VOGU-3710 file (C-alpha; in Angstrom, 3 decimals, decimal comma):
1> ggedgggrlm> -0,357/0,480/-0,030  2,524/2,770/0,879  4,684/1,759/-2,382  1,640/2,263/-4,275  0,910/5,482/-2,889  3,981/6,592/-3,434  4,074/6,948/-6,638  0,158/7,813/-7,051  0,998/10,391/-4,857  3,774/12,215/-7,034
11> fertdhaypa> 1,693/11,825/-10,257  -1,162/13,258/-8,078  1,153/16,327/-7,594  2,658/16,349/-11,482  -1,316/16,601/-12,455  -1,930/18,976/-10,019  1,144/20,945/-9,655  4,206/20,670/-12,196  6,477/22,481/-12,824  6,058/24,192/-9,451
21> delmpltcrg> 8,513/24,157/-6,379  5,811/22,569/-4,240  2,176/21,128/-4,228  -0,925/22,948/-2,285  -2,346/20,103/-1,518  -6,067/22,276/-0,107  -6,318/24,100/-2,909  -4,747/21,461/-5,755  -2,063/23,619/-7,287  1,098/24,888/-7,485
31> rvrglepsrg> 2,759/27,141/-5,338  4,668/29,276/-7,356  7,182/32,056/-5,834  6,322/35,552/-6,516  2,545/34,288/-7,295  1,660/33,421/-3,762  1,446/35,718/-1,158  5,187/35,988/0,803  5,350/33,481/3,757  8,820/34,757/4,585
41> dvddalgkfs> 12,112/32,931/4,937  10,414/29,749/4,746  9,959/30,764/0,766  13,380/30,789/0,463  13,875/26,609/-0,224  11,813/27,968/-3,623  13,664/28,672/-6,084  11,735/27,430/-9,694  13,834/24,562/-9,713  10,706/21,769/-9,444
51> ltlidtldtl> 11,768/21,682/-6,004  9,770/18,576/-5,104  10,551/16,497/-8,329  14,203/17,042/-7,487  13,623/16,076/-4,005  11,682/13,000/-4,888  13,726/11,143/-7,421  15,633/8,738/-4,618  12,374/8,182/-3,089  10,820/6,776/-6,303
61> allnktaefe> 13,823/4,291/-6,785  13,531/3,091/-3,234  10,376/2,344/-4,264  11,224/0,205/-6,577  9,158/2,843/-8,821  12,002/2,348/-12,046  9,567/3,474/-14,842  8,424/6,798/-12,115  11,900/7,303/-11,746  13,250/6,738/-15,125
71> kavrrvvtdv> 10,564/9,621/-16,058  11,073/11,885/-13,337  14,465/11,942/-14,283  14,110/12,802/-18,013  11,610/15,478/-17,232  14,276/17,048/-14,702  17,207/17,053/-17,197  14,622/18,192/-20,062  13,027/20,987/-17,973  14,281/22,516/-14,897
81> rldndivvsv> 16,585/25,257/-15,071  18,641/26,347/-12,693  20,165/29,883/-14,035  16,872/31,421/-12,107  17,282/35,061/-11,019  15,949/34,447/-7,880  17,761/34,576/-3,829  17,460/31,069/-2,398  18,638/29,641/1,022  22,157/28,312/0,619
91> fetnirvlgg> 21,130/25,589/3,044  18,142/24,490/1,762  19,201/24,646/-1,717  22,345/22,459/-0,566  20,248/19,481/1,030  17,118/18,971/-0,989  18,098/20,395/-4,837  22,322/19,257/-5,073  21,540/16,511/-2,303  18,491/15,299/-4,474
101> llgghsmavm> 20,542/15,668/-7,467  23,267/13,719/-6,177  20,868/10,936/-5,155  18,927/10,756/-8,127  22,207/9,972/-9,929  23,475/7,593/-7,372  20,141/5,739/-7,641  20,540/5,954/-11,951  24,497/4,636/-11,609  23,039/1,449/-9,663
111> lkesgrmlwy> 20,225/1,379/-11,837  22,400/1,522/-15,240  25,079/-1,069/-13,639  21,812/-3,261/-13,110  20,996/-3,275/-16,784  17,889/-0,382/-16,744  18,080/3,415/-17,966  21,559/2,657/-20,126  20,853/5,669/-22,162  22,108/7,638/-18,906
121> qdellhmakd> 24,734/9,734/-19,043  25,390/11,819/-15,960  23,148/14,291/-16,581  21,966/15,010/-13,149  25,792/14,790/-12,102  26,268/17,530/-14,675  22,968/19,604/-13,275  24,585/18,441/-9,886  28,197/20,290/-10,472  26,311/23,798/-12,314
131> lglrllpafn> 24,347/23,864/-8,850  27,702/23,465/-6,664  29,205/26,567/-8,442  25,944/28,361/-8,050  26,142/28,229/-5,068  29,825/28,286/-4,325  29,905/32,392/-4,353  28,436/32,001/-1,187  31,486/30,422/0,631  33,740/34,042/-0,505
141> tssglpyprv> 34,270/35,375/2,903  36,770/35,600/5,206  35,636/33,167/7,380  34,502/30,487/4,948  30,715/30,626/6,891  28,787/30,750/3,498  26,218/33,896/3,470  22,945/32,231/4,042  21,220/33,175/0,731  22,789/33,199/-3,094
151> nlrfgvrgpe> 21,612/34,451/-6,335  20,855/32,197/-8,034  22,131/33,802/-11,500  24,055/36,591/-9,941  25,593/35,006/-6,487  26,350/37,650/-3,388  27,999/40,449/-5,134  26,476/43,448/-6,409  22,777/45,473/-6,722  21,802/42,847/-8,578
161> trtgtetdtc> 21,947/39,994/-6,340  19,474/41,479/-4,151  21,471/39,430/-1,187  24,979/40,011/0,136  24,450/42,329/2,971  23,365/39,456/5,864  26,078/39,022/8,159  25,020/36,306/10,163  23,963/32,831/9,563  22,745/29,730/11,773
171> tacagtiile> 25,538/26,923/12,721  23,393/24,201/11,104  23,117/26,485/7,676  27,304/26,508/7,775  27,729/23,144/8,874  25,275/21,201/6,960  27,169/21,331/3,604  29,811/18,808/4,242  27,965/15,315/2,816  26,805/16,653/-0,969
181> faalsrftgd> 29,962/18,754/-1,350  32,353/16,184/-0,957  30,291/13,883/-2,660  30,351/15,857/-5,158  34,006/16,644/-5,526  34,438/12,751/-5,348  31,697/12,064/-8,173  33,326/14,642/-10,332  37,252/14,399/-8,876  37,126/18,480/-8,464
191> ptfeaharra> 38,629/18,999/-5,078  36,529/22,590/-5,056  33,721/22,277/-3,033  34,787/19,854/-0,733  37,634/22,074/0,770  34,890/24,783/0,680  32,821/22,761/3,212  35,910/21,541/5,261  36,870/24,840/5,689  33,078/26,079/7,050
201> ldflwekrqr> 33,535/23,110/9,207  36,966/23,963/11,104  36,007/27,864/11,672  33,041/25,936/13,356  35,180/24,084/15,059  37,995/26,701/16,221  34,517/29,472/17,211  33,440/26,375/19,857  33,037/27,624/23,309  36,358/26,108/24,714
211> nsnlvgttin> 35,329/25,519/28,484  32,033/23,586/27,133  32,641/21,970/23,996  29,279/23,403/22,420  28,344/25,967/19,909  26,004/28,503/19,331  22,819/28,728/16,940  24,248/31,973/15,197  26,965/32,871/14,095  28,382/36,285/12,458
221> ihsgewvrrd> 29,982/35,167/9,074  32,477/38,174/9,342  34,014/37,829/12,354  32,837/34,769/14,025  31,279/36,072/17,075  28,027/33,802/18,460  24,943/35,875/17,727  23,170/33,777/20,012  24,450/32,056/22,609  22,089/29,239/23,388
231> sgvgagidsy> 22,908/25,706/22,296  21,102/22,493/22,063  20,461/19,901/19,182  17,466/21,139/17,636  16,337/24,024/15,516  19,702/25,884/14,448  22,423/23,391/14,899  20,865/19,929/14,529  22,245/18,665/11,422  25,341/20,207/12,397
241> yeyllkayil> 26,295/17,459/14,713  24,383/14,829/12,513  27,190/15,828/9,407  30,251/15,412/11,785  29,500/11,512/12,935  28,220/11,207/8,924  31,264/12,783/7,122  33,282/10,384/9,422  31,204/7,216/8,149  31,186/8,099/4,571
251> lgddqflqrf> 35,112/9,676/4,501  36,790/8,044/6,734  38,040/11,157/8,126  39,018/10,557/11,868  39,263/14,188/12,703  35,369/14,504/12,014  34,774/11,591/14,794  36,560/12,965/17,091  35,337/16,279/16,899  31,969/14,669/16,826
261> nthyasimky> 32,768/13,029/19,965  33,860/16,055/21,945  30,623/17,642/21,321  28,137/14,906/22,167  30,290/14,646/25,283  28,922/17,655/26,513  25,794/17,337/25,059  24,827/14,445/27,225  26,856/16,510/30,214  24,833/19,760/29,956
271> isqppllldv> 21,165/19,338/27,215  20,817/15,419/27,728  18,487/15,376/30,711  16,551/12,328/29,989  14,316/12,418/28,339  14,145/15,763/28,107  16,681/17,633/25,979  16,976/21,263/27,315  18,480/24,647/25,512  21,354/25,911/27,419
281> hihkpllpar> 24,172/29,246/27,185  27,523/28,053/25,540  29,137/30,237/28,126  26,946/28,820/31,386  25,831/25,270/30,625  24,362/24,483/34,046  21,360/27,823/33,051  18,783/26,220/30,580  17,740/28,809/28,242  14,097/28,195/27,768
291> twmdsllaff> 11,533/25,698/29,315  10,203/24,282/25,729  11,599/22,276/23,406  11,000/21,882/19,243  10,395/19,337/17,266  13,287/19,058/14,673  15,373/17,548/17,767  12,976/14,753/16,745  15,979/13,695/14,279  18,733/13,584/17,565
301> pglqvlkgdi> 17,326/9,509/18,760  18,409/8,347/15,524  22,200/10,027/15,511  22,454/8,316/18,840  21,760/5,191/17,451  24,509/5,655/14,301  26,689/6,500/17,859  25,680/3,323/19,219  23,995/5,076/22,785  21,115/3,581/22,752
311> rpaietheml> 19,351/3,601/26,129  18,991/7,523/25,880  17,522/7,686/22,133  15,328/5,003/23,789  14,330/7,052/26,455  13,762/10,549/24,147  12,209/8,748/21,755  9,742/7,041/24,447  9,170/10,901/25,162  8,417/11,924/22,034
321> yqvtkkhnfl> 5,694/9,194/21,194  3,832/9,905/24,412  3,656/13,391/23,069  2,677/12,245/19,566  0,359/10,774/21,182  -1,312/13,363/22,935  -1,722/15,515/19,801  -1,604/12,541/16,770  1,235/14,519/15,631  4,056/16,236/17,579
331> peafttdfrv> 3,842/19,905/17,930  6,072/22,464/16,233  7,389/22,965/20,278  6,258/21,845/23,469  6,743/22,663/26,919  8,736/20,489/29,928  5,425/19,272/30,595  4,430/18,530/27,555  2,010/20,917/26,757  1,926/22,964/23,427
341> hwaqhplrpe> 3,885/25,520/22,782  3,561/26,046/19,181  0,627/23,980/17,497  1,938/23,846/13,571  3,100/20,642/12,202  4,484/20,926/9,158  4,875/16,991/8,387  8,101/16,582/9,642  9,943/13,124/9,220  12,544/13,840/12,590
351> faestyflyk> 10,642/11,273/14,235  9,819/8,513/11,713  13,182/8,857/11,304  14,073/8,164/14,879  11,779/5,333/15,404  13,159/3,324/11,919  16,436/3,967/13,576  15,423/2,365/16,496  13,801/-0,799/15,004  16,598/-1,302/12,743
361> atrdpyylev> 19,068/-1,235/16,661  16,710/-3,413/18,516  14,016/-5,471/16,183  11,183/-4,274/18,537  8,333/-4,734/17,070  7,180/-1,994/19,840  8,967/0,356/16,671  6,640/-1,464/13,910  3,468/-0,039/16,461  4,962/3,558/16,798
371> grtilenlnr> 5,851/3,558/12,677  1,647/2,307/12,136  0,473/5,214/14,649  2,462/7,557/12,142  1,371/6,247/9,372  -2,851/6,198/10,866  -2,713/9,532/11,895  -1,480/10,589/8,460  -4,238/9,117/6,329  -6,623/9,823/8,839
381> farvpcgfaa> -5,775/13,570/9,741  -3,727/14,569/7,699  -4,883/12,954/3,425  -6,537/15,537/1,609  -8,031/14,867/-1,967  -4,513/16,650/-3,591  -1,689/15,140/-1,227  -1,005/15,495/2,215  -1,529/18,619/4,189  0,712/20,240/6,742
391> mkdvrtgshe> -1,378/21,032/9,629  -1,841/24,448/10,962  -3,173/23,266/14,822  -2,409/20,159/16,397  -5,096/20,458/18,713  -8,254/21,223/16,194  -6,648/19,373/13,185  -6,994/22,486/11,271  -5,030/22,673/7,705  -2,897/24,406/6,097
401> drmdsfflae> -2,417/24,539/2,716  0,866/23,069/2,448  3,173/19,737/1,579  6,710/20,712/2,298  8,708/18,376/-0,325  10,899/16,725/2,367  7,631/15,082/2,812  8,371/12,963/0,390  11,381/12,813/0,014  12,225/11,740/3,979
411> mfkylfllfa> 9,221/10,715/5,373  7,983/8,320/2,827  11,507/6,478/2,664  11,421/6,085/6,365  8,224/4,677/6,371  8,612/2,590/4,164  11,801/1,179/5,204  10,537/0,713/8,944  7,989/-2,022/7,018  9,544/-2,924/4,363
421> eeedlpfnve> 11,280/-6,788/4,405  14,533/-7,441/2,534  12,929/-8,614/-0,369  11,077/-5,135/-0,760  14,372/-3,128/-1,436  15,901/-3,349/-4,550  19,393/-2,433/-3,245  21,126/-2,940/-0,275  20,555/0,380/2,111  23,528/-0,224/4,096
431> dyiftteahl> 25,770/0,344/0,970  24,617/4,029/1,836  24,436/6,876/3,908  21,229/9,050/4,085  21,616/12,614/4,677  19,674/15,115/6,437  17,517/15,587/3,743  17,068/11,430/3,673  19,221/11,256/-0,011  21,485/8,362/-0,947
441> lplslstasn> 25,087/8,905/-0,948  27,104/5,845/-1,755  29,688/4,929/0,716  32,140/3,989/-2,020  32,638/7,351/-2,222  35,151/7,374/0,723  37,715/5,414/-2,259  37,375/7,648/-4,631  40,050/10,575/-5,405  39,692/13,559/-3,754
451> sqaptlagee> 42,118/16,654/-2,214  41,608/16,599/1,443  41,955/20,222/2,794  44,919/19,943/5,842  43,801/20,257/9,212  43,838/23,385/10,998  47,214/23,996/12,092  48,575/22,889/15,359  45,619/20,045/16,286  46,454/16,878/16,350
461> lddsnfewtc> 44,208/13,858/16,939  43,646/13,344/20,467  43,108/9,261/21,064  41,636/9,964/24,420  38,456/11,202/22,896  37,915/8,492/20,381  35,404/5,303/20,578  36,067/2,896/18,322  33,325/0,905/18,102  29,568/0,693/18,686
471> pntrllfpdp> 27,696/-1,173/21,243  26,062/-4,813/20,068  22,841/-4,196/20,692  21,965/-7,732/21,907  24,477/-7,437/24,534  23,249/-4,061/25,901  19,676/-5,828/25,373  19,669/-9,355/26,449  16,706/-9,436/28,098  13,658/-8,368/25,865
481> afprnlrepi> 11,541/-6,757/28,733  14,717/-3,994/29,083  13,501/-1,841/26,272  10,221/-2,046/27,681  11,386/-0,776/31,544  13,041/1,913/30,108  9,659/3,397/28,615  7,087/2,514/31,154  8,136/4,625/33,699  9,220/7,670/30,310
491> rsavdksypg> 5,056/6,777/29,630  4,187/7,450/32,835  5,932/10,692/33,527  4,130/12,056/30,272  0,572/10,958/31,182  0,788/12,294/35,224  1,580/15,893/32,795  -0,294/18,539/33,704  -0,425/18,336/36,987  -2,832/19,716/39,545
501> mgrpplraqd> -2,451/23,250/41,020  -5,082/23,364/43,846  -7,413/25,949/43,663  -5,673/29,169/43,646  -5,885/31,679/47,002  -8,470/34,065/46,571  -6,203/37,254/46,384  -5,327/36,191/42,434  -8,415/34,618/41,790  -10,287/38,011/42,830
511> fmannpehle> -7,094/40,377/41,259  -8,844/43,400/38,959  -6,068/45,272/36,780  -8,518/48,171/36,536  -9,287/48,116/40,214  -6,915/50,975/41,509  -6,354/49,822/44,774  -5,314/46,454/43,568  -2,665/48,436/41,443  -1,309/50,183/44,401
521> llrrmgvsli> -0,621/47,024/46,389  1,145/45,474/43,762  3,419/48,862/43,351  4,177/48,231/46,916  5,099/44,542/46,246  7,646/45,549/43,311  4,745/44,518/40,738  4,419/46,675/37,904  1,446/46,534/35,112  2,674/46,936/31,551
531> hlkdgrvqlv> -0,013/48,178/28,779  0,516/46,301/25,352  -0,105/47,785/22,564  -2,680/44,953/21,111  -4,901/45,844/24,492  -3,448/43,051/26,687  -1,636/43,193/30,009  1,274/41,905/31,598  3,006/41,643/35,254  6,805/41,771/36,448
541> qhatqavsav> 8,009/41,913/39,090  11,309/43,539/40,512  12,029/42,306/44,192  14,598/45,830/44,623  11,002/47,630/43,967  9,200/46,730/46,752  8,602/49,143/49,711  10,223/46,130/51,958  11,802/42,867/52,175  8,413/41,662/53,236
551> aaedgmrfmq> 6,678/43,356/50,489  8,885/41,759/47,978  8,105/38,243/49,647  4,455/38,991/49,640  5,180/39,891/45,516  7,221/36,763/45,762  4,024/34,897/46,699  1,551/36,400/44,528  3,793/35,765/41,477  3,791/32,363/42,325
561> emmelssqqq> -0,143/32,464/43,180  -0,844/34,285/39,523  1,228/31,487/37,608  -0,859/28,893/39,564  -3,905/30,483/38,861  -2,645/30,880/34,322  -2,145/27,094/34,756  -4,769/26,069/36,165  -6,939/28,163/34,039  -4,683/26,421/30,660
571> keqlppravq> -5,280/23,295/31,628  -9,115/23,333/32,893  -10,250/26,242/30,485  -7,982/27,117/27,415  -7,973/24,350/24,893  -8,992/25,302/21,203  -12,079/23,933/19,917  -12,911/23,474/15,832  -15,748/24,977/13,275  -15,398/21,899/10,540
581> iisppffgrv> -17,256/22,870/7,569  -19,536/19,066/6,616  -22,295/20,119/3,431  -21,010/19,436/0,240  -18,384/20,627/-1,370  -16,190/21,015/1,620  -17,187/17,522/3,316  -15,498/18,335/6,894  -12,114/19,264/4,818  -12,101/22,656/5,905
591> vltagpaqfg> -11,405/23,350/9,749  -11,006/26,678/11,142  -9,809/27,038/14,696  -11,836/28,546/17,049  -11,930/30,307/20,866  -14,091/28,551/23,424  -16,547/30,180/25,983  -16,004/29,954/29,701  -19,421/28,932/29,864  -22,457/27,046/28,178
601> mdlsksssgv> -21,755/23,646/26,744  -18,685/22,021/27,202  -17,288/20,523/23,699  -14,718/18,546/25,172  -17,432/16,099/26,837  -19,156/15,896/23,716  -18,405/12,696/21,853  -20,458/14,124/18,409  -20,053/17,599/19,178  -22,975/20,303/17,859
611> rgfvtiaepy> -24,018/19,737/14,256  -26,224/22,261/12,166  -26,349/24,937/9,178  -25,468/28,324/10,280  -27,648/31,457/9,933  -26,778/34,908/10,118  -28,480/36,516/13,066  -30,595/39,727/12,845  -29,373/42,131/14,434  -26,315/40,700/13,334
621> ngcsvlsnge> -24,230/41,610/17,622  -27,173/39,779/18,788  -27,790/42,389/21,364  -31,416/42,419/21,354  -34,407/40,180/20,903  -34,047/38,482/17,368  -35,912/39,482/14,681  -35,265/36,468/12,677  -35,829/34,208/15,431  -38,327/31,665/13,753
631> ivagriallq> -35,036/31,121/10,990  -32,326/30,539/13,720  -34,738/28,099/15,696  -32,446/25,018/15,302  -29,506/26,466/13,615  -26,330/27,478/14,680  -26,310/31,450/14,297  -23,353/33,844/13,514  -23,017/36,711/15,688  -20,579/39,839/15,398
641> rgqcmfaeka> -18,586/40,449/18,108  -19,100/43,656/19,748  -21,366/46,413/21,971  -22,749/43,714/24,566  -21,198/40,720/26,330  -20,916/37,256/24,973  -22,695/36,065/27,664  -26,355/38,338/26,344  -25,436/37,250/22,663  -25,384/33,295/24,074
651> rhiqkagaig> -28,869/34,736/25,881  -30,585/35,874/22,628  -30,062/33,371/20,144  -30,857/30,708/22,912  -34,192/32,105/23,139  -34,684/32,044/19,825  -33,861/28,248/19,451  -30,760/28,454/18,230  -28,914/24,983/19,004  -25,195/27,316/18,839
661> gividdnegs> -23,442/29,759/18,435  -20,511/31,426/16,402  -19,187/34,806/17,071  -16,834/36,032/14,309  -14,489/38,950/15,427  -15,181/42,784/14,461  -11,681/43,147/14,232  -10,740/43,635/10,827  -7,518/41,912/9,848  -7,240/39,445/13,120
671> ssdtaplfqm> -6,238/35,801/12,324  -5,950/32,847/14,248  -2,426/33,053/12,373  -1,132/35,670/14,148  -3,003/35,999/17,378  -2,967/34,281/20,362  -5,906/31,640/21,185  -8,997/33,746/22,378  -11,051/33,021/25,517  -14,602/34,384/25,998
681> agdgrntddv> -15,302/35,231/29,207  -18,492/35,374/31,327  -20,403/38,694/31,876  -19,597/38,702/35,997  -23,053/36,781/36,144  -23,775/33,106/36,989  -24,354/31,992/33,316  -25,279/28,674/34,159  -28,886/29,492/32,434  -26,880/28,945/28,799
691> tlpllflfhk> -26,144/25,755/27,801  -25,733/25,999/24,179  -21,865/25,805/22,896  -20,768/29,310/22,062  -17,365/29,598/19,916  -15,376/32,890/18,461  -13,669/33,062/15,104  -11,223/35,922/14,193  -12,002/37,792/11,183  -10,072/35,963/8,628
701> egnillealk> -11,400/32,765/9,439  -15,242/34,008/10,116  -15,024/35,620/6,401  -14,036/32,105/5,077  -17,641/30,767/6,701  -19,375/33,772/5,630  -18,051/33,832/1,549  -19,332/29,951/2,353  -22,609/30,869/2,808  -22,752/33,361/0,359
711> eyrevevlls> -21,675/30,820/-2,067  -23,819/27,934/-1,192  -26,661/29,105/0,726  -27,107/26,124/2,894  -23,763/25,551/4,964  -23,793/22,730/7,523  -20,862/22,740/10,168  -19,429/20,846/13,232  -18,808/22,413/16,153  -16,820/19,855/17,956
721> dkardrgeml> -13,273/20,002/20,434  -11,652/18,674/17,644  -11,650/17,804/14,281  -12,862/14,919/13,227  -12,536/12,164/10,922  -14,669/12,522/8,112  -15,758/8,092/7,905  -17,167/8,676/11,561  -19,033/12,049/10,869  -20,683/11,701/7,973
731> seteyekmli> -23,502/9,065/7,074  -23,312/6,414/4,917  -25,072/8,563/2,123  -23,216/11,365/3,046  -20,249/9,552/2,656  -20,988/8,160/-0,380  -21,994/10,915/-2,033  -18,230/12,697/-1,272  -16,124/9,674/-2,639  -18,416/10,171/-5,895
741> feeggtqeed> -17,608/13,909/-5,949  -14,090/13,360/-5,491  -13,752/10,610/-7,812  -16,120/11,663/-10,670  -15,646/14,444/-12,940  -15,970/17,331/-10,436  -12,631/17,513/-9,460  -11,976/20,129/-10,882  -14,869/22,440/-8,967  -13,619/20,770/-6,432
751> csteekdhts> -10,248/22,062/-6,503  -11,321/25,660/-7,295  -13,669/25,804/-4,677  -10,838/24,909/-1,775  -8,851/27,531/-3,383  -11,297/30,009/-2,915  -12,249/29,004/0,864  -9,708/27,672/2,335  -7,449/30,044/4,435  -4,237/31,967/2,746
761> passepvhqs> -1,890/30,453/4,122  -0,192/33,752/5,315  2,873/32,336/6,896  4,283/28,951/7,850  6,425/30,715/10,788  5,291/29,674/14,170  3,652/32,157/15,612  5,632/32,751/19,192  2,619/32,472/22,577  5,049/32,385/25,291
771> qvtiqeqttd> 3,980/35,308/26,995  0,901/34,798/29,599  -1,196/37,346/28,962  -5,112/37,678/29,342  -6,980/40,120/26,918  -7,595/42,954/28,627  -10,929/44,600/28,509  -10,980/47,406/26,103  -14,240/47,300/24,505  -17,693/45,572/24,873
781> dsgvgpesvq> -16,587/41,968/25,098  -14,076/40,146/27,120  -11,405/37,618/26,304  -8,619/35,467/27,802  -5,427/34,137/26,667  -3,087/32,914/24,566  -0,719/29,809/25,778  1,568/29,123/28,785  3,578/30,400/31,398  7,332/31,096/30,475
791> paeglgsyvp> 9,769/33,274/32,792  11,248/35,950/31,191  15,147/36,407/31,342  15,713/39,070/33,468  12,423/40,252/34,145  10,976/38,004/36,607  7,958/36,497/35,619  5,286/37,184/33,438  1,696/36,185/34,823  -1,970/36,341/33,044
801> vavgeepavd> -4,216/39,245/34,681  -7,796/38,596/35,422  -9,127/41,771/34,114  -12,448/43,024/34,943  -14,786/44,476/32,516  -17,880/46,969/31,975  -20,135/46,945/29,126  -19,486/49,466/26,201  -21,352/52,544/25,923  -19,465/53,891/22,690
811> gdhssqsvds> -22,558/53,696/19,964  -20,799/54,041/16,758  -20,322/50,476/16,245  -22,953/49,824/13,547  -23,496/46,168/12,318  -21,654/45,936/8,920  -23,426/44,365/5,975  -21,766/41,130/4,888  -20,961/42,213/1,798  -18,963/45,105/3,109
821> lmadweedle> -17,290/41,961/4,927  -16,600/40,654/1,939  -15,385/43,644/0,052  -12,805/43,779/3,236  -11,499/40,030/3,279  -10,828/39,899/-0,822  -8,351/42,519/0,154  -4,242/41,934/-0,156  -3,551/40,092/3,598  -0,235/41,927/3,649
831> afkqmekdel> -1,008/42,147/7,549  -0,144/38,224/8,120  3,383/39,088/6,552  4,691/40,087/9,834  5,800/37,343/11,738  7,404/36,026/14,877  11,431/36,461/13,895  12,714/33,117/16,075  12,206/30,852/13,368  11,982/27,066/13,075
//
């Protein structure tokens, strides 16, 4: 099944997206840079060179799709241009495109030696060398570290390049070159490429922090000064460590193993806190740099398997698996108590990669079950008619119109290899090493001609730092129960996360940010209140500003109480909800992230959610008795935020007989892409009389629903705690209709509908939601958000503020017409380009 699906998906991409760089799986079309809204740095992977096609070449060969592989190679050779006037990421272009061409060349050579593809005359290798020469100008720096971006046609110098002004690059960006460049040198006999990659690695080694033997995350490419001094094994550093070990395996140079072992000892001493891997400061490695982990570190257990350190690999992998089981996918970032920190999941393959390597090392069938979980979740939650869609929010199951090339390049390979029997494989994978993009390079390159760059002056190999052999897993684990005994306590630890904090003390719970007496008490305790531009507030404590030592202690206690209160609210009240459009032509494929209410029906306790057709309430603000009550009865009412309390709106639609309500934000341009989760608070009175569910949609998501209603008249939605699998949500008749719709002659119409009705992927970068605040009441409705408690460096602790609210008296808010809302939404969504700088 996996084998057949790989070939079929490749041609789905060709049908809908060729020759674009990526497939947009929700709108069934190609992503062409410059024609779609900019997503920031993530678009630097796109170079108008059919990225996904090149990245997938050796996947087709591994899946034994020889005819499709040959056809794809011919297309690459015939159609792909590498001299485009476009600025691309050196790192991404190296691992995806250069690596893809070299992997494809390796497979073509292998097939030619077995009597197939006899026409092949190293065309992919010639393209790889052309691309390598286009990347070389980036290495023209005094340090040898490459610029992060290069213009494929013009290089880095001169105004026409539109690049070359950057000063910083990430450690992984400069340290993940050696495998591809060395392979290129050894395939072609030109030592230039390998020499440049070695020089960059040498410089990074020289700049390591000599006491901790750790490297930072970002470095100045001219001076060699560390710009970001936090050190971990995830984003920004990950593949630097991977390539040191793999360079030794591929090239046989002992120096790479020595450097890796030196770093690895420090990682296990400072960063590894089994089963966690936490960033530290390179100059103070005993000082944690953050309280969350990013999903890219999921590759590390696989690297530990290559190293031969199986026990910590089992422990960290088990922690990742338990987090995956909680959310169906690994969130882009998660906290040390396993809560979601960044909710996106772009179908990253690192966890599947580690699962494969652990199975290879242990042959423990447990890891086949892990693989089954990954596969089933992909098919249940990510598969859409034109491919697989990234998860915008793992908590709700909402999608993003994005399928990165690494999904086919890596995820398909590792899952296929995990389940494949030896006879399923067209060649022996033990003869190859996987690059960080899972491209296959033959180990025979170690004996190919090359010109090794000299070692740094004065550097000698230190035999005491070598570990020449890898442990035998059968000796490590003579008892099959031993790995299980390692996993059990970790499973229990994750299951017991979200610890109950107990009922928070009265004074923290009763604190009101608009009460002058409370503010004066805060001042005396050294606690200040900061008003943010978006209407939220933060509390910061400076013990030295308290009026006395006793008051400072009171302030510390107050901050702790507030953090406990925040944790309690987050645990019990903050999960997002989902609005899923289930009527044709959507059939549940469009899922909108919604904020919950602190009152009314709790959808998390409803197995089926609330399903119904939507109707716009009149008046649209829902602040008085509805004039169209007979139409609203039995339906889900759409309401505009503003001019009265949320609970008042809920009571009015409930009185009219509605079965649910959706409040749409009146703040133009707001979106769940960029704003923290919004939670609707009560009106200060008892709200037990409200029994229907009320959900909140930001302006962007709300307008998707309004436009669907405008076009299709009758739109049915499901309000639930998370997106439902279509098989369980639709009746048998509806499911048959969906299958006919997807497989029949209306495919093109279906795709165009989704193009129109799905949210524009304004940005794929994670939205940083670590500041703990609660929405301050500035107009009429009250809300609470966003996500997690995190100490702020040097400023004490940020904690949420429960804010009292008053009804608004502004009478200028008139209900906007749906037509004007539509017109507003049609405008270009420029506001969503401004995203967090701290990228993954």
